[in-house]
Steps between C-alpha positions, in 0.01 A plus 500: 500500500879515557705594197851491381649747256764734406573855377787633288565873527720705273610841612436775242602787736580557866133464610318313221515138405316301226392164635365162384293303748392140475314290769316175533240395743287187534224412736302171538162446681320174548118498501204264485135508422317559824168328409628219288682181555604236247367147484725375769394785748828672449529876446526640138826683521686749283839676496512856375820675416589847387829624356590854441819642324507881473786631273542878505738780399509818697680804629618550846589823673723520815392765751855590595865448370606141513840572627790747469833493339818540696777598252506349150508133591290457812131502549316468824132380487228661704370296801148481366290638223134512395359483153178520299421387155251404234497223231303302253493165316299189523362240739500138374272260687379147511198379686426138538243266670565119530286249650146346521198700394121470480308537177184667644295402203555120521649495854782291365843538685802534270877575526636787292760772481378858408762760404519863374813706449581829342630840570383856586664850475641615834594821651709525821572755772755424777692671787764342715827547694852361489725461803877459427649187648833547340633707197368220278186354668166650613189394673184613307149533604229605251134526461354482154147517340435317180186626311428253229218489240242240606579170337209380276444136577510254211574146421321273757377813688329672207204715628650543851557841667841666401779426745655795693884467463573835698645489842743634762834342565743551790856400401805453709823409336874531469658724233851529362671809341730456213 
């Protein structure tokens, strides 16, 4: 699913940053029972949505100097730089199904909303590159992998298999230096 998010990095020395990452993604899928129709010969339809919000704190290491000083008051940024990093935090999620369903014991058709939400511990590894557009703005491209504990389903989904919250993300964005 597409996501939107942001990162805040704080420089701790010329090559190291501490950073906070937050992103949000949501996907929706429509479905229907293949072998069943309701009393009006209409499909029995559902809408499934999944929201995921990873929040992590990490460290980022730049592979070369970010720029050079020219005198006491001037600084020239490098044209580009690459970095790697790791982090950890939590992934919050919400899983929901809304629509019509079949009770397979009575064959009754009923409307309902089933939900589960929670969180899981998450580790993160990432690598990326920044290209200077100006002394203040940079174009950033990053690949990151979030490794999360499986989410034990509860609530309306008690007894279902755990949900895998891990996954790879490719991020493109605009950064600003302050």
